N, C-alpha and C positions, 0 to 999 in steps of 0.2 A: 074143403075147397079141394080137389086134386091140384100140387103142382104142376105145373104145365111148361111154365116159363125155365129152361135150364140157367139163363144167365138175364137178367131185367138191370137196367143200367138205370140208376135212379138220380134224377137234377141233371136231366138230358140236355136240356135247354142254358145251362149256365155255361159257362167257358171252359173248363174243363171236361164237361159231362160230353160236351157237342162237339168235343177232341173223343172221347172215347167212345163215344156214337158213331164218327165217321171212320174210327181204326175199325171197328168191329165190321165196316164193310171193305174196309183198305184191305183188313187181313184176309178176307173171304177171299181175294181175289188174286193177292201174292202165294197164301198156300191157303187154298181149299180141303188139305186134309186135318187142318186144326179143328174143322167142322165135324162131328157127327153126320151122318144120314139124319137124324132125327130132330136136330136141332132146333131149338124153337129158342127166339128172343122179346125182349117186350124195353120197351124205354118207358119213363117215367117223370113225372111232376108236373105242376099245376096249370099250366095251357098248354091243352090239348091241340089247338088250332096252332100253332108255334111249332110243337111238335111233330103234327103233319104234315107242313113245310119242312120242315129239316130232313123229316123220312125221304122226302120227293127228291131235295135236290141233293143228295147223298146218292141215291137210288139211283139218280142221273149222270151223278159224278163219277157213279162205280157202274156201270154198265154190266160188267162180267161177274160181277157178286150174282154168287148163285145159293146164299142163302135165305131163308122166307125173310118177307116184309114183317118188321118188327109189330107185335101188336102194341098200341099206345095205355097207359094207365093214368087218369087222374090222381096225384096224390100229392100232398099236401105237410109237411111234418106236423102244422097245428093242428090234422083233422085226423085223430087215432085213428076212425074206422076205413079211412081211406090206406093210411099205413100199412094196417092187418089187411086188408085184402088185397095189400101187391106183395106183399110176404109169403101170404097165402100160397099165390098163384105162382111162387117164384121161388126155384132151387138155390140159389144164388144172386146176392145184390152186392152190384157193387155202387157205392154210398159215392156221391160225388159233389153233397149238397154239405156247407161250412158254412162261418166256421160251424167246426163241429162239437167246443164245448158248448153251443146252444142248440144246435139245429142236432144233433148225433146221435145223442139218447133215446130218443125216440125212436131211433130205426132199430138200434141193437137192443131194444127193449123188445120191440115187435118180432123181429128177429128169433131171440132169445125164446118167447113165449110162443112164435108158433112152429119152429122146425127148420125154421131159413137158416140157412148159411149164408157168411155176409164178408168182403173187403169193401175197404173204402181207401181213398187217397191221405189221409189225416197225416199231420206232421207236429199234433199238438199233444204233448207228453202228458200231462194234468188230464184232459180228455181219456188220453187211452189206458194210465193205470189208475182213472175213477172206474171206467169199464171192468177193467178186469178183475177190482176186489169187490164191485157189484156185483157182474153176472155171471162169472166163471164157475161155480158150482152150479147154477140153474141151469148154463148152456149146456155142462157136460148131462146133466141129466136129460135132458133135452134132445142129447148129442145132435148138438150142435155145434157149428166152428165158427167166432170173430174172429179176424183179422183184421188188425190194426193196421196202418202203415207199409199199405200195399204198394206205392206208388213210387217216388224217386228213393225211398228208403225201402224198396222191399231188398236189398242186397246187403245182406250185413256180413262184414270182414270175419269171423268165425266160418262162416261154409265154405269156405273156400280153402281152409287146408288139410282137410280131413285125409284127404287122398294121397301127400308129401310124405309120411310115414317120417314124423317129426311131429312137437309138441309146442307151439307158439305161446308164448307167457305174456308178450308186448304188440300192440298195432297200433302202430300211428296214421291215422287218415287224413289226409290232402287233397283239398276239392280246390280244384282250377277250373275256370266258366271264362269259355274264350265266346265271342262275340264279334261281326262283320262291320263294316261299316255304319249298316241300319243303327245300331245299335243296342242295350241290352235293357226287355222292358217285360214286367212279368203282371199279373191282374191284380185287381184291387183284393179281391177275395182272401190271397194270400198274406199281405199286406195286412189285412182286418184280424187273420191269426196272427201274425206274430205279433202285432201292440196287446191283443187280450195275453198272448202266451206268455208276456213279460208280466203283464198285471195277476196273472194265476200262479207266480211263482211260489209264494207263500202255499197257495193253496196244494203247490205240487208236495210241499216240504211234510204237512200236514197228515197227506195222504201216504207216505212212506213212514212213519211213524207210527200207524198201527197197519202196516203190512204184516201178512201172515208168513211170506215168502223167505227161503235161505237166505241166509245176510252173505255175501260175497268172501270168500276167502279171496289173497291174495299171492296167486301164482309167481314164485321169482322172485328178483330184485324190486326194490320200489321203479315205476315208470316216473319219470321227471318229466312234470308238465310245462309246458315253452309260457310261461304267461305274457302278456303284453305283444309288441312287436316286435318280432328278430327277422332277422336274413336267414334262409338258407338255402345253402349250398346247393343241395340236392335237386330240390323243386329251384329252382334260379328263381328264387323270388322272395316275395315278403309276408311270412305269415303269422296269423291271428288266431285265436281260439275260436272253433265255428259255434256259432254261435246257434245251430238249429240244434233237431232234436236226433239224432244220432247217438250222440254218447248215453243219453235218456234211455234209448229202444235198447242201444247195447246191453246197458244196466239191466234192465227189465228182460230182456231176453235169459241172460246168461239165470237170472234168478229163475226163472221157470225150466231152463233145464232143471238147476239142480233141485228144485223141490218137487219134478219128477213129470210137471206137466206135458211134457213134451214126448210120451212114452203114447206111440200109436194103439188103433182096437189091437191090429195083427202086430206080433212082438218083431222089431226086425235084427238082424245081425250086425246093421252098421252102424259105425259108431258116432255118438253124436261129438258135436262141437266142444274143444275143450277152454274151460273158464280163460278169460285173456283181461289184462288190463289195457283201457282202450281210451284214447284221445284226440277230439277231431280237431283239423284248422282247415283254415280256408289260406288259397292262394293267393297272392296280388302280385302284379307283374311289373309294375313299379312302384318309387318311393310317393310319389306325387298321388296316385289313386289310393294307396296305403291312408294317406294324412286326410284324402278327402272319406275314403272311409271310417275312420278313426274319429272322422270329425262329426259325422251327421250318426254315427253310431251311440255318440255321446249324449246326443240332445235325444236322440231316439230314446236311448235306456233313462234318462233325467225324467223327460215327458209322460213316457210309459207308465211310469211308480206310480200315477195319479189318476183318478177320475176324470178331472178337469183336462191331465195332460193329455189321457188315452184319445179322448173327442178333439182335442186338439190335433193331434197325429191324422184321424181318421177323416179330419175337413180338409188336413191339406195333404195329401197324401205322397206329390211330388216335390213339395217344398224340403220335407225331410227328408229324400229320399235322393235326392238328384237327378228326378223325373224317372227314374227304375221303375219304379208305382204308380199307376195312375187308375183312375175309372174307366181312361179309355185303353184297348183289347191289343193287346199285342200284334203288329201283322204278320201278315205270311214269310214277309222280307226278315223282318226281324229275327220269328221262329227259324229258320230254314238256315242263318248263318251262323247258329249260337248252338254251340254242344257244350258236355262237360267231359272233364278226366277226372279219377279219382285213383289215386296212390297210395298202396295201402304197404308200410312196411312194416314187417314184425322182427322181432327176434325171437327165438325160443332155445331146444335142447332136442337133438338127436335122440336122447333116447328118455321116454317117458315115465321111468321109474326113478328118477332125482330131478328135480323141479328149483332147484338150487344152484347158488355160487353163478358167476357170469354166467350168460345165455352162449351157445357154439356154435349157433346156427341162425340165416337169415334170410330172408326173402321176401320178395316185394310183386305184388299183385297191382297192375293196369287195368282198370275198367272205364271203356268209353263209349261214351253214346252222345243221340241228339239234342236238343236243345230239353232240358230238365224238366220243364213243368207242363206243357202243352203236346210234346213229342214222345218221351222217353216214358212218362208217368203213364199215359195209356196207353204205353205198350207192355206198361208192366202190370199195370191191373189187370189187364184182362190177359196175359201169363197165369196169372197169380189165380184171376178166377177160372179159368180153364183147368189150373193145377188142383185148384181145391174141388172141383166137380167131377174130375177122375179119380182124386186122392182118397175123398170120401167112399165113394164108389167101390173101393177095392182096401180099406181101411188102412192107407198109408199114410193120414193127416190124422193128428190127435183133435181132443176134443175140446171143447173150452173158450176162455180168451184168450188170445196168444198176440205173439208179434210174426212173422214171416217167417225169422230164420230157426223158430218153435213150431211153426204149423209147418214149414215144404221143406225139414233137413233130409228128410226119407223118401224126398218126390227129384225131379226132373226138371227142378223151375230152373236153374242157373244153365241148365244145354235147351230150354226151351226160349229164354231171353235171350240168347245165342242169334236165333233164327230171327229175332226181328232187329238187330243192327244195337246189342250191347254184348261189345266185348271184353273178354278179359284174356291179358296175356300177363302168365304168371312164370319165374326166375327164381330156383333156388340159389341162394350163394355160399 
């Protein structure tokens, strides 16, 4: 079966999937030039009736859309034949079906076996590293590219400094989330992934023990990690180590670069990002909010370490997150009032000949965007899919199971993100 759909959104009726489908329509109105004249796409999921209703809703909401009506594909991760049928007729799959540690491998395997490229919105390090170890060589042999973490994790710090003419060795990332009077709210699937993520921490350690990837060197002096709660004058807020996947994905990305997996089929003269020491922190505006986060965080970590505790957490998401997570979906008002800001503070050397002694150069990058889970993530993953679609045809994207920075360092992804409201402000100190 020939691949006739440029992009297929799998999980189209889920919370994240619906927002991705809507963004495809929305972008076709605001930036029709991003779609080729022969663009064809599909949406996939279990409920055909619901998917047809979804299409009708968005076609009515965006009457100026000129792209073709998407095809509807019935696909279920529990039925291998339906997943294979979906990947055989698609060039790129956008996978929004999670938790990925339970649902993702079925789709990855099918894409690798059938030569279909793939992006997803996972933030689960154990799943990502397991897929990389299991399917990388087979994906390369089948001329296939699998790229994980293409949602909020798609912008990696090491991509942002290659044109500055200096070499960073330390990068500290500070994440701040702004919300309005409607409050902050997120979907249950994200919470479920976090619960099981804590439970799979030991498995991730075992996966890393048998890794054949290059070990990371430590450029420059040791980066001091700020443990616990600290007040940061530069950030004007209280910080604590960010429990998300960023540090793990940066670590894996740098190992993939060092092992040689970032080389595209067509050799590039563009320099690859350097190896850095990296740390990620969350910023809270007040001490009272910080205490609240710490209180819930301690309870969450304790319960997530045991099967009975995880079951208890999953039954009562509101109780253990102060209402931030629940099985109710966030409202449009909550999403529109929420935004994110990432500050990347780096230190390095003006010359890349000697990476020793105290760094003599510093820089700051500020990344801003809309609500991170259901507005920014659809924008990011769709641009990743477009970049993969175009980059594979021009041999700019490497083959194998990769992270975004490894897959897209030789492409125009960052410029694409700026066109959809993800801004980058850089300053060299």
